[in-house]
C-alpha positions as CSV (number, residue, x, y, z in Angstrom):
1,X,49.9,-65.2,-30.2
2,X,50.3,-66.9,-26.8
3,X,47.7,-67.2,-24.1
4,X,45.3,-69.7,-22.5
5,X,41.5,-69.9,-22.6
6,X,40.0,-68.4,-19.4
7,X,37.9,-70.7,-17.3
8,X,34.5,-69.1,-16.8
9,X,34.6,-68.6,-13.0
10,X,33.9,-64.9,-12.8
11,X,30.2,-64.4,-12.0
12,X,30.2,-60.6,-11.8
13,X,27.9,-58.8,-14.3
14,X,29.6,-58.1,-17.5
15,X,30.4,-54.6,-18.6
16,X,28.0,-53.9,-21.6
17,X,26.1,-51.2,-23.4
18,X,22.4,-51.9,-23.5
19,X,19.6,-50.0,-25.3
20,X,17.7,-47.6,-23.1
21,X,14.3,-48.8,-24.2
22,X,12.5,-51.9,-22.6
23,X,13.1,-55.3,-24.1
24,X,10.8,-55.9,-27.1
25,X,10.0,-52.2,-27.5
26,X,8.7,-51.0,-30.9
27,X,11.0,-49.3,-33.3
28,X,10.7,-45.6,-33.7
29,X,12.8,-43.7,-36.3
30,X,15.3,-41.8,-34.1
31,X,16.9,-38.6,-35.4
32,X,17.8,-37.3,-31.9
33,X,20.4,-38.5,-29.4
34,X,20.5,-42.3,-28.8
35,X,19.8,-43.3,-25.1
36,X,21.9,-46.2,-23.8
37,X,22.6,-47.8,-20.5
38,X,26.1,-48.9,-19.4
39,X,25.7,-52.0,-17.1
40,X,28.3,-53.6,-14.9
41,X,30.3,-50.3,-14.6
42,X,32.1,-49.1,-11.5
43,X,33.9,-46.0,-12.6
44,X,34.5,-47.0,-16.2
45,X,36.3,-44.8,-18.7
46,X,33.8,-44.1,-21.5
47,X,34.8,-42.8,-25.0
48,X,33.1,-42.0,-28.2
49,X,35.1,-42.8,-31.4
50,X,34.0,-40.8,-34.4
51,X,34.3,-42.0,-38.1
52,X,37.5,-40.0,-38.5
53,X,39.0,-41.9,-35.5
54,X,38.7,-38.9,-33.2
55,X,38.1,-39.8,-29.5
56,X,35.8,-37.9,-27.2
57,X,35.3,-38.5,-23.5
58,X,31.7,-39.3,-22.3
59,X,30.2,-39.6,-18.8
60,X,27.3,-41.7,-17.5
61,X,24.5,-40.3,-15.3
62,X,23.0,-43.1,-13.2
63,X,24.4,-45.5,-15.7
64,X,22.6,-43.8,-18.6
65,X,24.5,-42.3,-21.6
66,X,23.2,-40.0,-24.3
67,X,25.3,-40.2,-27.5
68,X,25.9,-36.7,-28.7
69,X,25.6,-35.6,-32.3
70,X,29.0,-35.2,-33.9
71,X,28.1,-33.6,-37.2
72,X,29.4,-36.7,-39.1
73,X,27.4,-39.5,-40.7
74,X,28.4,-43.2,-40.5
75,X,29.3,-45.6,-37.7
76,X,30.6,-44.3,-34.4
77,X,32.0,-46.6,-31.6
78,X,31.1,-46.4,-27.9
79,X,34.0,-47.9,-25.8
80,X,34.0,-48.4,-22.1
81,X,37.0,-49.7,-20.1
82,X,37.5,-50.7,-16.5
83,X,39.6,-53.0,-14.3
84,X,37.7,-55.0,-11.7
85,X,38.9,-57.8,-9.6
86,X,42.1,-58.1,-11.6
87,X,40.2,-58.4,-14.9
88,X,40.5,-55.8,-17.6
89,X,37.0,-55.4,-19.1
90,X,35.9,-53.6,-22.3
91,X,32.5,-53.0,-23.7
92,X,31.9,-51.8,-27.3
93,X,28.8,-50.8,-29.2
94,X,28.6,-49.3,-32.7
95,X,26.0,-46.6,-33.3
96,X,25.0,-45.1,-36.7
97,X,24.4,-41.3,-37.0
98,X,22.8,-39.6,-39.9
99,X,24.5,-36.3,-40.5
100,X,26.8,-34.5,-42.9
101,X,28.9,-36.9,-45.1
102,X,32.1,-37.8,-43.3
103,X,33.8,-39.3,-46.3
104,X,34.9,-42.2,-44.1
105,X,34.4,-45.9,-44.5
106,X,33.3,-48.1,-41.6
107,X,36.4,-50.2,-42.3
108,X,38.5,-47.5,-40.7
109,X,36.8,-47.6,-37.3
110,X,36.5,-51.4,-37.4
111,X,40.3,-51.7,-38.1
112,X,41.3,-49.3,-35.3
113,X,42.5,-50.9,-32.1
114,X,40.0,-49.6,-29.5
115,X,40.9,-52.2,-26.8
116,X,43.4,-54.9,-26.0
117,X,40.8,-57.6,-26.4
118,X,38.0,-56.7,-28.9
119,X,35.2,-58.4,-30.8
120,X,34.7,-56.7,-34.2
121,X,31.6,-57.1,-36.5
122,X,32.6,-58.7,-39.8
123,X,30.8,-57.0,-41.4
124,X,28.7,-54.2,-39.9
125,X,25.1,-53.9,-41.3
126,X,25.0,-51.3,-44.1
127,X,23.3,-48.0,-43.7
128,X,19.5,-48.5,-43.2
129,X,20.1,-52.2,-42.6
130,X,19.9,-54.0,-39.2
131,X,20.7,-57.3,-37.5
132,X,17.7,-59.6,-37.8
133,X,16.7,-62.8,-36.2
134,X,17.5,-66.1,-38.0
135,X,20.4,-64.6,-39.8
136,X,24.1,-65.6,-39.8
137,X,26.6,-62.8,-38.9
138,X,30.4,-62.9,-38.7
139,X,32.6,-61.5,-35.9
140,X,36.3,-61.2,-35.4
141,X,38.1,-61.8,-32.0
142,X,41.3,-59.8,-31.8
143,X,44.0,-59.3,-29.1
144,X,46.2,-56.3,-29.7
145,X,45.0,-56.2,-33.3
146,X,45.9,-59.9,-34.0
147,X,43.3,-62.7,-34.5
148,X,42.7,-65.1,-31.7
149,X,42.2,-68.6,-33.2
150,X,40.3,-71.6,-31.9
151,X,38.7,-69.6,-29.0
152,X,35.2,-69.8,-27.6
153,X,32.8,-66.9,-28.1
154,X,29.4,-66.6,-26.6
155,X,26.2,-64.9,-28.0
156,X,23.4,-64.0,-25.5
157,X,20.2,-62.1,-26.1
158,X,17.8,-60.0,-24.1
159,X,15.3,-62.9,-24.4
160,X,17.7,-65.2,-22.6
161,X,18.9,-67.2,-25.6
162,X,22.5,-68.4,-25.4
163,X,24.7,-70.0,-27.9
164,X,28.5,-70.6,-28.4
165,X,30.9,-70.7,-31.3
166,X,34.6,-71.2,-31.8
167,X,36.8,-68.9,-33.9
168,X,38.5,-70.3,-36.9
169,X,42.2,-69.9,-37.8
170,X,41.6,-66.3,-38.8
171,X,39.9,-65.4,-35.5
172,X,36.4,-65.3,-37.2
173,X,33.3,-66.9,-36.0
174,X,29.8,-67.0,-37.6
175,X,26.8,-66.9,-35.2
176,X,23.1,-67.2,-36.0
177,X,21.0,-64.6,-34.2
178,X,18.2,-66.6,-32.5
179,X,14.6,-66.2,-33.7
180,X,13.5,-65.7,-30.1
181,X,10.9,-62.8,-30.0
182,X,7.8,-64.2,-28.4
183,X,4.4,-64.1,-30.0
184,X,5.5,-63.3,-33.5
185,X,2.5,-63.7,-35.9
186,X,2.9,-64.8,-39.5
187,X,2.0,-62.1,-42.0
188,X,1.9,-59.3,-39.4
189,X,4.6,-56.7,-39.4
190,X,6.5,-56.7,-36.1
191,X,8.8,-53.7,-35.4
192,X,10.1,-54.9,-32.0
193,X,13.8,-54.8,-31.3
194,X,16.0,-56.1,-28.5
195,X,19.8,-56.5,-27.7
196,X,22.3,-59.2,-28.3
197,X,25.8,-59.5,-26.8
198,X,28.8,-61.3,-28.1
199,X,31.4,-61.9,-25.4
200,X,34.8,-63.6,-24.9
201,X,37.4,-63.9,-22.2
202,X,41.1,-64.3,-22.7
203,X,44.2,-64.8,-20.5
204,X,47.6,-63.7,-21.5
205,X,50.2,-64.5,-18.9
206,X,48.8,-63.5,-15.5
207,X,46.4,-60.9,-16.9
208,X,42.8,-61.7,-17.7
209,X,40.7,-59.8,-20.3
210,X,37.0,-59.8,-20.9
211,X,35.1,-58.0,-23.7
212,X,31.5,-57.6,-24.8
213,X,30.1,-56.3,-28.1
214,X,26.5,-55.1,-27.8
215,X,24.1,-54.5,-30.7
216,X,20.4,-54.2,-31.5
217,X,18.5,-56.9,-33.5
218,X,15.0,-57.0,-34.9
219,X,12.4,-59.5,-35.9
220,X,13.2,-61.1,-39.3
221,X,10.9,-59.5,-42.0
222,X,10.5,-63.0,-43.5
223,X,7.8,-63.5,-40.9
224,X,5.5,-61.1,-42.8
225,X,7.0,-60.9,-46.3
226,X,5.8,-63.7,-48.5
227,X,7.7,-64.9,-51.5
228,X,4.5,-64.8,-53.5
229,X,4.0,-61.1,-52.8
230,X,7.6,-60.5,-53.9
231,X,7.1,-62.3,-57.1
232,X,3.9,-60.4,-57.8
233,X,5.8,-57.0,-57.2
234,X,8.6,-58.2,-59.5
235,X,6.1,-59.2,-62.2
236,X,4.3,-55.8,-62.0
237,X,7.7,-54.1,-62.4
238,X,8.5,-56.2,-65.5
239,X,5.1,-55.4,-67.0
240,X,5.4,-51.7,-66.4
241,X,9.0,-51.7,-67.7
242,X,7.8,-53.5,-70.9
243,X,5.0,-51.1,-71.5
244,X,7.3,-48.1,-71.1
245,X,9.8,-49.7,-73.5
246,X,7.1,-50.2,-76.1
247,X,5.9,-46.6,-75.8
248,X,9.5,-45.4,-76.1
249,X,10.0,-47.4,-79.3
250,X,6.8,-46.0,-80.8
251,X,7.8,-42.4,-80.1
252,X,11.2,-43.1,-81.6
């Protein structure tokens, strides 16, 4: 794959999907439509990819987008595209919907080429799981479906943390989500959430591409879950299991 790294000289706001709630807002279990904001857009084409790889057009109202229910469970992909100042931009965000079983694997939607330049989670969090602070997560950088090796990738958060990595020979980079929520108290459950963005720019010939993957992350539960409590729960489980086993043998 030919192409040169793009010098970071474009200061325009990136095209990106951001959560519709304020930074650091508390988590509420959402069953209804997911509110999002598309930033940096000037007439972008917006699509919703469903788990069966169907594509539906969406529109933004004052930059705000409500993701409609599709009747399918599993991950969906929001994709926005636009060309601005000679740069082809793409923003992607994966959203999970709980609904009727789709019978589809997230591998399908991850493998589909949704944009020329794309950052793909490797892997996505499983159902009921989330990105958390102080965790390592992998991402793939692809151009027309092929890995981009030895290329810079940047991670930024709503709390103004910023770090950079470089993809390996397979186009994969592992980044640690910063533990940057302010005022976290040890031993106190903290349900806040915020956004992080993984971005990259790439130049192929005379054409410049820029892409951003947005996602939600939460406070690491390790701040309030002690290893001692976990061992105690495990010990109680073993004790109960042993007692039930003895009763079963007596009855036998």
